[in-house]
FIVEX-673478 format. One record per residue: x, y, z of N, C-alpha, C, O in turn; residue in three letters. Coordinates in nm, 2 decimals. Each point is the difference from the previous one (the first is absolute). Layout:
<rs>
- n_c1/n_c2/n_c3/ca_c1/ca_c2/ca_c3/c_c1/c_c2/c_c3/o_c1/o_c2/o_c3/residu
- X/Y/Z/X/Y/Z/X/Y/Z/X/Y/Z/ALA
...
</rs>
This chain:
<rs>
- n_c1/n_c2/n_c3/ca_c1/ca_c2/ca_c3/c_c1/c_c2/c_c3/o_c1/o_c2/o_c3/residu
- 1.35/-1.47/0.81/-0.15/0.00/0.00/-0.05/0.13/0.05/0.03/0.04/0.12/MET
- -0.12/0.03/-0.20/-0.05/0.12/0.04/-0.14/-0.01/0.06/-0.07/-0.10/-0.01/GLY
- 0.03/0.20/0.08/-0.13/0.01/0.07/-0.12/-0.02/-0.10/-0.10/-0.06/0.04/LEU
- 0.12/0.09/-0.17/-0.11/0.00/-0.10/0.03/-0.10/-0.11/-0.06/0.01/-0.10/LEU
- 0.14/-0.11/0.12/0.03/-0.10/-0.10/-0.12/-0.06/-0.06/-0.09/-0.05/0.07/ASP
- 0.07/0.06/-0.20/-0.11/-0.06/-0.07/-0.13/0.08/0.01/-0.10/-0.05/-0.06/GLY
- 0.10/0.16/0.12/-0.13/0.08/0.01/-0.01/0.09/-0.12/0.10/0.04/-0.06/LYS
- -0.22/-0.01/0.02/-0.03/0.08/-0.12/-0.07/0.13/0.05/-0.10/-0.01/0.06/ASN
- 0.16/0.12/-0.10/-0.06/0.13/0.05/-0.02/0.09/-0.12/0.09/0.01/-0.09/ILE
- -0.20/0.06/0.09/-0.03/0.10/-0.10/0.02/0.14/0.07/-0.06/0.02/0.11/LEU
- 0.14/0.06/-0.17/0.03/0.14/0.05/-0.04/0.10/-0.10/0.04/0.00/-0.11/VAL
- -0.12/0.10/0.16/-0.04/0.11/-0.09/0.08/0.12/0.04/0.05/0.01/0.11/THR
- -0.05/0.09/-0.20/0.06/0.13/0.04/0.15/0.01/-0.01/0.06/0.10/0.05/GLY
- 0.01/-0.19/-0.12/0.14/0.02/-0.02/0.03/0.10/-0.12/-0.01/-0.04/-0.11/VAL
- 0.04/0.16/0.15/0.03/0.11/-0.09/0.14/0.06/0.01/0.05/0.06/-0.09/LEU
- 0.01/-0.08/0.21/0.13/0.05/0.02/0.08/-0.10/0.08/-0.07/-0.08/0.07/THR
- 0.20/0.09/-0.07/0.07/-0.10/0.09/0.02/0.06/0.14/0.06/-0.07/0.08/ASP
- -0.13/0.18/-0.05/0.00/0.04/0.14/-0.14/-0.02/0.06/-0.02/0.04/0.11/SER
- -0.07/-0.10/-0.18/-0.14/-0.02/0.05/-0.01/-0.12/0.09/0.09/-0.09/0.00/SER
- -0.19/0.10/0.09/-0.02/-0.11/0.09/-0.02/-0.13/-0.08/0.05/-0.11/0.03/ILE
- -0.13/0.12/-0.14/-0.03/-0.11/-0.08/0.12/-0.07/-0.06/0.02/-0.12/0.00/ALA
- 0.08/0.20/-0.05/0.13/-0.06/-0.05/0.07/-0.07/0.11/0.05/-0.11/-0.02/PHE
- -0.04/0.17/0.14/0.07/-0.07/0.11/-0.07/-0.12/0.05/0.07/-0.10/0.04/HIS
- -0.20/0.10/-0.04/-0.07/-0.13/0.03/0.03/-0.10/-0.10/0.03/-0.12/0.04/VAL
- -0.04/0.15/-0.17/0.03/-0.10/-0.11/0.15/-0.05/0.02/0.02/-0.12/-0.01/ALA
- 0.07/0.21/0.03/0.14/-0.04/0.01/0.02/-0.09/0.12/0.07/-0.11/-0.01/ARG
- -0.12/0.15/0.13/0.02/-0.09/0.12/-0.07/-0.13/-0.02/0.05/-0.10/0.05/LEU
- -0.17/0.10/-0.11/-0.07/-0.12/-0.02/0.08/-0.10/-0.09/0.01/-0.12/0.03/ALA
- 0.05/0.18/-0.13/0.09/-0.09/-0.09/0.12/-0.05/0.08/0.04/-0.11/-0.01/GLN
- 0.02/0.20/0.08/0.12/-0.04/0.08/-0.04/-0.11/0.10/0.09/-0.08/0.04/GLU
- -0.21/0.08/0.01/-0.05/-0.11/0.09/-0.06/-0.12/-0.07/-0.06/-0.08/0.06/GLN
- 0.08/0.08/-0.19/-0.04/-0.12/-0.08/-0.14/0.00/-0.07/-0.04/-0.10/-0.05/GLY
- -0.03/0.21/0.06/-0.13/0.01/-0.06/0.01/0.02/-0.15/0.09/0.05/-0.05/ALA
- -0.20/-0.10/-0.02/-0.02/0.03/-0.14/-0.09/0.13/0.00/-0.11/0.00/0.05/ASN
- 0.16/0.10/-0.12/-0.07/0.13/0.01/-0.05/0.03/-0.14/0.07/-0.01/-0.10/VAL
- -0.20/0.05/0.09/-0.07/0.05/-0.12/-0.03/0.14/0.03/-0.06/0.03/0.11/VAL
- 0.09/0.06/-0.20/-0.04/0.14/0.01/-0.12/0.03/-0.09/-0.03/-0.07/-0.09/LEU
- -0.04/0.18/0.13/-0.11/0.04/-0.09/0.02/0.15/-0.03/0.06/0.08/0.07/SER
- -0.11/-0.04/-0.19/0.00/0.14/-0.04/-0.09/0.01/-0.12/-0.06/-0.10/-0.04/SER
- 0.04/0.22/-0.01/-0.08/0.02/-0.12/0.03/0.13/-0.07/0.07/0.09/0.06/PHE
- -0.11/-0.08/-0.18/0.02/0.13/-0.08/0.14/0.04/-0.01/0.09/-0.09/-0.01/GLY
- -0.06/0.22/0.01/0.13/0.05/-0.02/0.09/-0.04/0.12/0.13/-0.01/-0.02/ARG
- -0.18/-0.01/0.14/0.08/-0.04/0.11/0.06/-0.14/-0.01/0.10/-0.03/0.06/ALA
- -0.16/-0.06/-0.15/0.06/-0.13/-0.02/0.14/0.00/-0.05/0.08/-0.08/0.04/ALA
- -0.04/0.17/-0.12/0.14/0.01/-0.05/0.09/0.04/0.11/0.11/-0.05/0.01/GLY
- -0.16/0.14/0.08/0.08/0.03/0.12/0.02/-0.12/0.09/0.11/-0.03/0.04/ILE
- -0.22/-0.04/-0.02/0.01/-0.12/0.09/0.09/-0.10/-0.06/0.08/-0.06/0.08/THR
- -0.08/0.04/-0.21/0.09/-0.09/-0.06/0.15/0.04/0.02/0.08/-0.09/0.03/LYS
- -0.05/0.21/-0.05/0.14/0.05/0.02/0.04/-0.02/0.15/0.11/-0.04/0.02/ARG
- -0.20/0.08/0.07/0.04/-0.02/0.14/0.01/-0.14/0.04/0.08/-0.04/0.09/ILE
- -0.16/-0.05/-0.15/0.00/-0.14/0.03/0.14/-0.06/-0.03/0.04/-0.10/0.06/SER
- 0.03/0.16/-0.16/0.13/-0.05/-0.03/0.10/0.02/0.11/0.11/-0.05/0.00/GLN
- -0.14/0.14/0.09/0.09/0.03/0.12/-0.02/-0.10/0.11/0.07/0.00/0.10/ARG
- -0.17/-0.08/-0.10/-0.03/-0.11/0.10/0.11/-0.11/-0.01/0.06/-0.01/-0.11/LEU
- -0.04/-0.07/0.21/0.09/-0.11/-0.01/-0.03/-0.09/-0.12/0.09/-0.05/-0.07/PRO
- -0.22/0.03/0.04/-0.05/-0.07/-0.12/-0.11/0.08/-0.06/-0.09/0.03/0.07/HIS
- 0.11/0.00/-0.20/-0.11/0.07/-0.06/-0.13/-0.07/0.01/-0.02/-0.12/-0.03/GLU
- -0.08/0.20/0.08/-0.13/-0.06/0.02/-0.10/0.02/-0.12/0.01/0.10/-0.06/ALA
- -0.09/-0.20/0.04/-0.10/0.02/-0.11/-0.10/0.10/0.04/-0.03/0.03/0.12/PRO
- -0.03/0.03/-0.21/-0.10/0.11/0.02/-0.13/-0.03/-0.06/-0.01/-0.04/-0.12/ILE
- -0.10/0.05/0.19/-0.13/-0.03/-0.05/-0.08/0.13/-0.01/0.03/0.10/0.08/VAL
- -0.12/-0.09/-0.17/-0.08/0.12/-0.02/-0.11/0.01/0.11/-0.07/-0.09/0.02/GLN
- 0.07/0.20/0.06/-0.10/0.02/0.10/-0.02/0.14/0.03/0.09/0.07/0.06/LEU
- -0.20/-0.02/-0.10/-0.06/0.13/0.05/-0.11/-0.04/0.09/-0.10/-0.05/-0.05/ASP
- 0.11/0.08/0.18/-0.10/-0.05/0.09/-0.14/0.07/-0.02/-0.10/-0.05/0.06/VAL
- 0.09/0.15/-0.15/-0.13/0.06/-0.03/-0.06/-0.06/-0.12/-0.11/0.04/-0.05/THR
- 0.18/-0.13/-0.01/-0.05/-0.07/-0.13/-0.05/-0.13/0.03/0.07/-0.09/0.04/SER
- -0.20/0.07/-0.07/-0.07/-0.13/0.02/0.07/-0.10/-0.09/0.02/-0.12/0.04/LYS
- 0.01/0.15/-0.16/0.07/-0.09/-0.09/0.13/-0.05/0.05/0.03/-0.12/0.00/GLU
- 0.05/0.21/0.05/0.13/-0.04/0.06/-0.02/-0.09/0.12/0.07/-0.10/0.02/ASP
- -0.17/0.13/0.07/-0.03/-0.08/0.11/-0.05/-0.14/-0.04/0.04/-0.10/0.06/LEU
- -0.12/0.10/-0.16/-0.05/-0.13/-0.05/0.11/-0.09/-0.06/-0.01/-0.12/0.01/ASP
- 0.11/0.19/-0.07/0.11/-0.08/-0.06/0.12/-0.02/0.09/0.09/-0.07/-0.04/ASN
- -0.09/0.12/0.16/0.11/-0.01/0.09/0.04/-0.14/0.03/0.12/-0.03/0.00/LEU
- -0.21/-0.06/0.04/0.04/-0.13/0.04/0.07/-0.08/-0.12/0.10/-0.06/0.03/ALA
- -0.15/0.08/-0.15/0.06/-0.07/-0.11/0.14/0.06/-0.03/0.09/-0.07/-0.03/ALA
- -0.08/0.20/0.04/0.13/0.07/-0.02/0.10/-0.05/0.10/0.12/-0.03/-0.03/ALA
- -0.15/0.03/0.16/0.09/-0.05/0.10/0.03/-0.15/-0.02/0.12/-0.03/0.02/VAL
- -0.21/-0.05/-0.06/0.02/-0.14/-0.02/0.10/-0.03/-0.11/0.05/-0.11/0.00/ALA
- -0.02/0.20/-0.08/0.10/-0.01/-0.10/0.14/-0.01/0.06/0.09/-0.04/-0.07/GLU
- -0.08/0.09/0.19/0.13/0.01/0.07/0.02/-0.08/0.12/0.10/-0.05/0.03/HIS
- -0.21/0.04/0.05/0.00/-0.08/0.12/-0.13/-0.08/0.01/-0.10/0.05/-0.05/VAL
- 0.10/-0.16/0.12/-0.12/-0.09/0.01/-0.11/0.06/0.09/-0.11/-0.03/-0.01/PRO
- 0.15/0.11/0.11/-0.09/0.06/0.10/0.07/0.11/0.07/0.12/0.02/-0.02/HIS
- -0.20/0.06/0.09/0.06/0.11/0.08/-0.01/-0.03/0.15/-0.10/-0.05/0.04/LEU
- 0.21/0.08/0.03/-0.01/-0.01/0.15/-0.02/0.13/0.06/-0.04/0.01/0.12/ASP
- 0.06/0.10/-0.19/-0.02/0.13/0.06/0.00/0.11/-0.11/0.06/-0.02/-0.11/GLY
- -0.12/0.13/0.15/-0.01/0.12/-0.09/0.03/0.12/0.08/-0.05/0.02/0.11/VAL
- 0.14/0.06/-0.16/0.03/0.13/0.06/-0.04/0.11/-0.10/0.05/0.01/-0.11/LEU
- -0.15/0.07/0.15/-0.05/0.10/-0.09/0.03/0.14/0.06/-0.04/0.03/0.11/HIS
- 0.12/0.05/-0.19/0.03/0.13/0.04/-0.07/0.10/-0.10/0.02/-0.01/-0.12/LEU
- -0.10/0.10/0.18/-0.08/0.09/-0.09/0.03/0.14/0.02/-0.07/0.09/-0.04/ASP
- 0.18/-0.06/0.11/0.04/0.14/0.02/0.13/0.00/0.08/0.05/-0.10/0.05/GLY
- 0.00/0.22/-0.02/0.12/0.01/0.07/-0.02/-0.05/0.14/-0.08/0.05/0.08/VAL
- 0.16/-0.15/-0.04/0.00/-0.06/0.13/-0.14/-0.05/0.05/-0.03/-0.02/0.11/ASP
- -0.06/-0.01/-0.21/-0.13/-0.06/0.03/0.02/-0.15/-0.04/0.02/-0.04/-0.12/VAL
- -0.03/-0.05/0.22/0.02/-0.14/-0.02/-0.12/-0.07/0.04/-0.06/0.01/0.11/VAL
- 0.01/-0.10/-0.20/-0.11/-0.09/0.03/0.05/-0.14/-0.02/0.04/-0.04/-0.12/ARG
- -0.04/-0.03/0.22/0.05/-0.14/-0.01/-0.13/-0.09/0.00/-0.08/0.00/0.09/VAL
- 0.07/-0.08/-0.20/-0.11/-0.09/-0.01/0.06/-0.14/0.04/0.08/-0.05/-0.07/HIS
- -0.13/0.00/0.18/0.06/-0.13/0.04/-0.08/-0.11/-0.05/-0.12/-0.02/0.03/MET
- 0.19/-0.06/-0.11/-0.06/-0.13/-0.05/0.04/-0.10/0.10/-0.05/-0.11/0.01/LEU
- 0.16/0.14/0.07/0.04/-0.07/0.12/0.06/0.10/0.08/-0.02/0.12/-0.02/SER
- 0.09/-0.16/0.13/0.07/0.11/0.08/0.13/0.04/-0.06/0.07/0.08/0.06/ASN
- -0.04/-0.13/-0.18/0.13/0.03/-0.06/0.02/0.15/-0.02/0.11/0.05/0.03/LEU
- -0.20/0.02/-0.09/0.02/0.14/-0.03/0.02/0.08/0.13/0.08/0.09/0.00/SER
- -0.15/-0.12/0.10/0.01/0.07/0.13/0.14/-0.02/0.05/0.07/0.09/0.05/LEU
- -0.02/-0.22/-0.05/0.13/-0.03/0.05/0.11/0.07/-0.08/0.09/0.05/0.06/GLU
- -0.11/-0.04/-0.19/0.10/0.07/-0.08/0.00/0.15/0.03/0.10/0.06/0.02/LEU
- -0.22/0.00/-0.01/-0.01/0.14/0.04/0.06/0.03/0.13/0.08/0.10/0.02/LEU
- -0.10/-0.18/0.08/0.06/0.01/0.13/0.15/-0.01/0.00/0.07/0.07/0.07/LEU
- -0.02/-0.16/-0.15/0.14/-0.02/-0.02/0.07/0.12/-0.06/0.10/0.05/0.04/ALA
- -0.17/0.01/-0.14/0.05/0.12/-0.06/0.01/0.12/0.10/0.09/0.07/0.00/LEU
- -0.20/-0.06/0.08/0.00/0.11/0.10/0.11/-0.02/0.10/0.08/0.09/0.04/ILE
- -0.06/-0.22/0.00/0.10/-0.03/0.10/0.14/0.03/-0.04/0.08/0.04/0.07/GLU
- -0.05/-0.07/-0.20/0.14/0.02/-0.05/0.02/0.14/-0.05/0.10/0.03/-0.06/CYS
- -0.20/0.06/0.08/0.02/0.14/-0.04/-0.03/0.03/-0.15/0.03/0.11/-0.04/GLY
- -0.08/-0.20/-0.03/-0.02/0.02/-0.14/-0.13/0.09/-0.02/0.00/0.08/-0.10/GLU
- -0.09/-0.08/0.19/-0.12/0.08/-0.01/0.01/0.09/0.12/-0.01/-0.04/0.12/ILE
- 0.02/0.17/-0.14/0.01/0.10/0.10/-0.11/0.10/-0.01/-0.05/0.02/-0.11/LEU
- 0.01/0.04/0.22/-0.11/0.11/-0.02/0.04/0.11/-0.09/0.12/0.03/-0.01/PRO
- -0.21/0.02/-0.07/0.03/0.10/-0.09/0.03/0.13/0.07/-0.05/0.03/0.11/SER
- 0.15/0.05/-0.16/0.04/0.12/0.05/-0.05/0.12/-0.09/0.08/0.05/-0.08/ARG
- -0.20/-0.02/0.10/-0.06/0.10/-0.09/0.03/0.14/0.05/-0.04/0.10/-0.06/SER
</rs>
């Protein structure tokens, strides 16, 4: 039984298998979560290929956070894969993490990632 059994998490920003977003998605799945990824445009193909490297390939929904149409359609798109969301992790740049807590789930996951060394300070 994992820490996140049965939880549903939306993760944005999965573009490489070395990204924070990828590691969050991987660890969330390893801990029992259902993960949905978001992407848009040409990046969607990259996200699909990287998703295949997760323990379980995650579904991808269309989301450009600057698009009102994508935001309006997000709930229905996510509902095609999971009945509700327990957490959202939004990454919008290198090492920029915004955790949107629908419960304390996302914060617990982020803290666990930091504790196990999966998220380390950037060495610029």
